[in-house]
C-alpha positions as CSV (number, residue, x, y, z in Angstrom):
1,M,98.6,105.8,120.4
2,K,100.5,102.8,119.2
3,R,104.1,102.1,118.6
4,Y,103.6,100.7,114.7
5,D,101.6,101.5,111.7
6,I,101.7,98.0,110.1
7,C,103.3,94.6,112.0
8,G,103.7,92.1,108.5
9,L,103.6,88.1,109.0
10,G,104.9,86.5,106.1
11,N,107.6,84.2,104.8
12,A,111.1,85.7,105.0
13,I,112.8,85.8,101.6
14,V,116.0,87.0,100.3
15,D,116.1,87.7,96.8
16,I,119.0,87.0,95.0
17,F,119.5,88.3,91.1
18,L,122.0,86.5,88.8
19,Q,122.8,88.1,85.3
20,V,123.5,85.3,82.6
21,D,124.3,85.5,79.3
22,E,122.3,83.1,76.5
23,S,124.6,80.1,76.6
24,E,124.8,80.2,80.6
25,F,121.1,79.9,80.8
26,V,120.7,77.5,78.6
27,A,123.3,75.3,80.1
28,M,121.0,75.6,83.2
29,G,118.8,74.0,81.7
30,Y,115.5,76.1,83.2
31,E,112.5,76.6,81.2
32,R,112.5,80.3,80.8
33,G,110.2,82.6,82.7
34,T,109.0,79.9,85.4
35,M,108.9,80.0,89.0
36,R,109.9,76.5,91.0
37,L,110.5,75.5,94.1
38,V,113.4,73.8,94.9
39,E,115.1,71.8,98.0
40,I,118.0,73.7,99.8
41,E,120.4,71.4,98.3
42,D,119.5,72.1,94.8
43,Q,119.7,76.1,95.9
44,K,122.9,75.6,97.1
45,T,124.5,74.0,94.2
46,L,122.9,77.0,91.9
47,L,124.3,79.3,94.2
48,N,127.3,77.9,94.5
49,R,127.9,77.4,90.6
50,F,127.5,81.0,90.4
51,A,129.8,82.5,93.8
52,K,133.1,82.4,91.9
53,G,134.3,84.1,88.8
54,N,132.6,87.3,87.1
55,H,128.8,86.8,88.4
56,E,127.9,89.8,91.2
57,L,125.1,88.3,93.0
58,Q,122.6,91.1,94.4
59,L,120.8,90.4,97.8
60,V,117.8,92.2,98.3
61,S,115.8,91.3,101.4
62,G,111.9,90.4,100.9
63,G,109.1,87.8,100.8
64,S,105.3,89.4,99.6
65,V,104.7,91.2,102.8
66,A,108.2,91.5,104.0
67,N,108.3,94.1,100.7
68,S,105.0,95.7,101.6
69,I,106.1,96.5,105.2
70,I,108.9,98.3,103.1
71,A,107.6,100.1,100.6
72,A,105.6,101.6,104.0
73,S,108.4,102.7,105.4
74,Q,110.0,104.2,102.8
75,L,107.0,106.9,103.1
76,G,107.7,106.8,106.6
77,A,105.5,104.6,108.3
78,Q,106.5,102.3,111.5
79,G,106.9,98.7,110.7
80,A,107.3,96.0,112.5
81,Y,107.5,92.5,111.0
82,I,107.1,88.7,111.9
83,G,109.1,86.0,110.2
84,C,112.4,83.5,110.4
85,V,115.8,83.4,108.4
86,G,118.6,81.0,109.4
87,D,121.7,82.1,110.6
88,D,123.9,82.2,107.3
89,R,124.9,85.2,105.0
90,Y,121.5,85.1,103.8
91,G,119.8,85.6,107.4
92,L,122.2,87.7,108.7
93,H,121.8,89.8,105.6
94,Y,118.4,90.1,106.4
95,V,118.8,91.0,109.9
96,D,121.3,94.1,109.1
97,E,119.1,95.0,106.2
98,F,115.8,95.4,108.1
99,K,118.0,97.2,110.6
100,D,119.0,99.8,108.2
101,L,115.3,100.2,107.1
102,R,114.4,100.8,110.6
103,I,111.8,97.7,110.8
104,H,111.4,96.0,114.1
105,M,112.1,92.1,113.5
106,G,112.7,91.2,117.3
107,N,114.9,88.2,117.3
108,P,113.9,86.0,114.4
109,V,117.5,84.3,113.5
110,I,117.5,80.1,113.9
111,V,120.6,78.8,114.5
112,G,121.7,76.2,112.1
113,E,119.0,76.5,109.7
114,S,119.2,78.2,105.7
115,T,117.4,81.2,105.3
116,G,114.8,81.7,102.3
117,T,116.2,82.4,99.3
118,C,114.9,83.5,95.3
119,V,117.4,83.1,93.0
120,A,116.0,85.7,90.0
121,V,118.3,84.6,87.0
122,I,118.0,87.7,84.8
123,T,118.3,87.1,81.0
124,P,119.7,89.5,78.0
125,D,115.6,89.5,76.9
126,A,115.1,90.8,80.6
127,E,113.0,87.3,81.1
128,R,113.3,86.3,85.1
129,T,113.8,82.5,85.6
130,M,113.4,81.8,89.4
131,R,114.3,79.1,91.7
132,T,112.9,79.4,95.3
133,C,113.5,77.6,98.4
134,L,111.6,78.3,101.3
135,G,113.7,77.1,103.5
136,V,113.5,78.0,107.5
137,A,111.0,80.8,106.3
138,S,108.5,77.9,106.1
139,H,108.9,77.1,109.7
140,L,107.2,80.4,111.2
141,S,104.5,78.7,113.6
142,D,102.5,80.3,116.5
143,K,105.5,79.9,118.8
144,H,107.5,82.7,116.8
145,V,104.1,85.1,116.9
146,D,105.6,87.9,119.1
147,E,102.3,89.4,121.3
148,E,103.7,92.9,121.7
149,R,104.5,93.8,118.3
150,I,101.0,92.7,117.0
151,A,99.1,94.6,120.5
152,Q,101.4,97.6,119.6
153,S,100.7,98.1,116.1
154,T,97.3,99.8,114.2
155,W,97.3,96.6,111.5
156,L,98.3,93.3,111.2
157,F,99.1,92.2,107.5
158,I,99.4,88.5,106.7
159,E,100.6,87.0,103.6
160,G,98.8,84.7,101.9
161,Y,101.4,82.2,101.2
162,M,101.4,81.4,104.9
163,F,98.0,79.5,104.3
164,A,100.2,76.9,102.4
165,N,101.5,75.6,105.5
166,P,98.7,73.9,107.1
167,N,101.3,72.7,109.7
168,T,102.5,75.7,111.2
169,G,101.4,78.9,108.8
170,Q,97.9,78.3,109.7
171,H,98.9,77.9,113.5
172,A,100.6,81.3,113.2
173,I,97.8,83.1,111.4
174,R,95.5,81.8,114.0
175,K,97.2,83.0,117.0
176,S,98.1,86.4,115.2
177,I,94.7,87.2,114.4
178,E,93.7,85.7,118.0
179,I,96.0,88.3,119.4
180,A,95.1,91.3,117.3
181,K,91.2,90.9,118.0
182,K,92.3,91.3,121.9
183,H,94.5,94.2,121.5
184,G,92.5,96.0,119.2
185,T,94.7,95.7,116.0
186,K,93.0,96.0,112.6
187,V,93.7,92.4,110.5
188,A,94.3,92.5,106.7
189,V,94.9,89.6,104.4
190,T,96.7,89.7,100.8
191,C,95.4,86.3,98.6
192,S,99.2,86.3,97.5
193,E,97.8,84.0,94.6
194,Q,95.0,82.6,93.1
195,F,96.2,78.9,94.2
196,V,95.7,80.3,98.0
197,P,91.9,80.5,98.3
198,Q,91.6,77.8,95.7
199,V,93.4,74.8,97.1
200,F,93.6,76.3,100.9
201,G,89.8,77.6,101.0
202,D,88.9,76.5,104.5
203,A,91.3,78.2,106.1
204,F,91.3,81.2,104.0
205,R,87.6,81.7,104.4
206,D,88.0,80.7,108.1
207,A,90.5,83.7,108.4
208,L,88.3,86.2,106.2
209,K,85.6,85.8,109.3
210,D,87.9,88.2,111.1
211,T,89.6,90.3,109.2
212,D,89.3,94.1,108.2
213,L,90.8,94.7,104.7
214,L,91.3,92.2,102.0
215,F,93.7,92.7,99.2
216,C,93.4,91.0,95.6
217,N,94.1,91.2,92.3
218,G,91.5,90.2,89.8
219,P,91.8,86.3,89.1
220,E,92.6,86.0,93.1
221,S,89.0,88.0,94.0
222,L,87.3,85.3,91.4
223,A,89.0,82.5,93.2
224,V,87.9,84.0,96.4
225,T,84.0,84.7,95.5
226,G,83.6,82.2,92.4
227,K,82.0,84.9,90.2
228,E,83.3,84.8,86.6
229,N,84.6,88.5,86.3
230,T,86.1,91.6,88.6
231,S,83.3,93.5,88.5
232,D,80.7,91.0,90.3
233,A,83.6,89.8,92.5
234,F,83.8,93.6,93.8
235,V,80.6,93.4,94.9
236,A,80.2,89.7,96.1
237,L,83.7,90.5,98.3
238,K,80.9,93.2,100.0
239,E,79.5,90.3,101.9
240,I,82.7,88.5,102.9
241,V,84.7,91.2,104.2
242,P,84.1,94.6,105.7
243,H,86.8,96.2,103.4
244,C,88.4,95.4,100.3
245,V,91.0,96.6,97.6
246,L,90.8,94.7,94.5
247,T,93.7,95.8,91.8
248,D,93.3,95.0,88.5
249,G,96.7,95.9,86.6
250,P,95.8,98.4,83.8
251,N,92.5,99.0,84.5
252,G,93.1,100.6,88.1
253,A,92.1,99.3,91.4
254,F,88.4,99.1,93.1
255,V,88.2,100.3,96.4
256,R,85.6,99.7,99.2
257,F,86.4,101.3,102.5
258,E,84.7,103.2,105.7
259,G,82.2,103.6,103.6
260,Q,83.9,105.1,100.8
261,E,83.7,103.2,97.5
262,A,85.9,104.5,94.5
263,H,87.4,103.3,91.1
264,V,91.0,104.9,90.8
265,P,92.6,104.4,87.5
266,A,96.0,103.1,86.6
267,F,98.9,105.2,85.5
268,A,100.3,104.7,82.1
269,C,103.6,103.1,81.8
270,Q,105.9,100.9,80.1
271,P,106.5,97.8,82.5
272,K,110.0,96.2,82.8
273,D,109.0,93.5,86.0
274,L,105.4,93.4,87.1
275,T,107.1,91.6,90.2
276,G,106.3,93.4,93.7
277,A,103.6,95.3,91.9
278,G,100.8,93.7,94.5
279,D,103.3,94.5,97.2
280,M,104.0,98.0,96.5
281,F,100.3,98.7,96.3
282,A,99.3,96.9,99.6
283,G,102.1,98.8,101.5
284,A,101.3,102.3,100.1
285,F,97.5,102.0,100.6
286,L,98.1,101.0,104.2
287,F,100.4,103.7,104.5
288,G,98.1,106.1,103.0
289,I,95.1,105.0,105.5
290,T,97.1,105.0,108.6
291,H,98.4,108.5,108.1
292,G,95.1,110.5,107.2
293,Y,94.3,110.1,103.7
294,D,90.9,108.6,102.5
295,A,91.2,105.3,100.6
296,A,90.7,106.8,97.1
297,I,93.5,109.3,97.6
298,A,95.7,105.9,99.2
299,A,94.8,104.0,96.3
300,R,95.8,106.7,93.7
301,G,99.1,107.1,95.2
302,A,99.4,103.4,95.5
303,N,98.7,103.2,91.9
304,F,101.3,105.8,90.8
305,L,104.0,103.9,93.1
306,C,102.8,100.4,91.4
307,S,103.5,102.6,87.8
308,K,107.4,103.3,89.2
309,V,108.3,100.2,90.5
310,I,106.8,98.0,87.4
311,S,109.1,100.3,85.6
312,Q,112.6,99.0,87.0
313,I,113.8,95.6,87.7
314,G,113.0,94.4,91.3
315,A,110.2,94.5,94.1
316,R,111.6,97.6,96.0
317,L,111.4,101.1,94.5
318,Q,114.6,103.0,93.6
319,D,113.9,106.1,93.8
320,D,112.7,108.3,96.6
321,A,109.4,107.2,97.7
322,V,108.2,110.5,99.6
323,S,109.1,112.1,96.3
324,L,107.3,110.0,94.1
325,W,103.7,110.0,96.8
326,R,104.0,113.9,96.6
327,E,103.8,113.9,93.0
328,A,101.1,111.6,93.1
329,L,99.0,113.6,95.2
330,E,99.8,116.9,93.1
331,E,98.5,114.8,90.2
332,T,95.4,113.9,92.2
333,R,94.7,117.4,92.8
334,A,93.6,118.1,89.1
335,T,92.0,114.3,88.7
336,D,88.9,113.4,89.6
337,V,89.2,109.7,92.1
338,G,86.2,109.4,92.9
339,G,84.1,106.5,91.8
């Protein structure tokens, strides 16, 4: 019996929510709705500008795969995580919050370094304009990979963004997969974004040779397979990975897992913020398959939680996840979720 259900490997990022009025946003000179990578000094300048005065900076620990581990833990999974933070206020916040979430991080603090941050500037029109500084998160390499946590996990879950760091992240991925195979830990990978298989395709496809389960959305599935539509991509993925989940927004999710194939419809909702939808799906699905639910039911529950997280601001579910999961299962009893 393993200690953890899932161990995540990814960029540890603190999301910082900053609400501004229209005039303040105009003064920033940002293009509305964009996401840009910035250097540490630029991020510090932005944060210092609003740290004093009437603006409350709301801090939420995350990162793509970290959000999935949090989602799974909210549902009752035992989670672990491998990532790097600095010894600044954001890193200490990250460590404290993961302790509260009962997710085992080991000793992720690197002295003298700056924690990765993503400032989400929220304007009155509900638009989010993001400035991300990876900081020490991008330093995560093979030397930070903890064999014990991976060995004691049923699943290792790798963040696609890690492939974008050839000198560090790709080494961490290779070592973590090697450890997983040594200890009988199953490997799941998420594309993270379409550019990952497009730009870092060689390393990505090499990792897929040892991957048990791939998570991707529609555009990502096309990038992995070279197909022109998601239906063809889902078929083609059968030749690339043993198991896969292809999420397609309002069109639901296509699932192939342990001999079962299903199309699971999405739940209708009024989206406010699509950030974190894929992270929530992956975390909830991994919770489901590690807790005795078949793949279609796990995907149904994951879709329901996705509909809830995109109906709020922020990637972390604010309502009680366990109650929502039960609600999804009750709906499922009256609905055919088979493919």
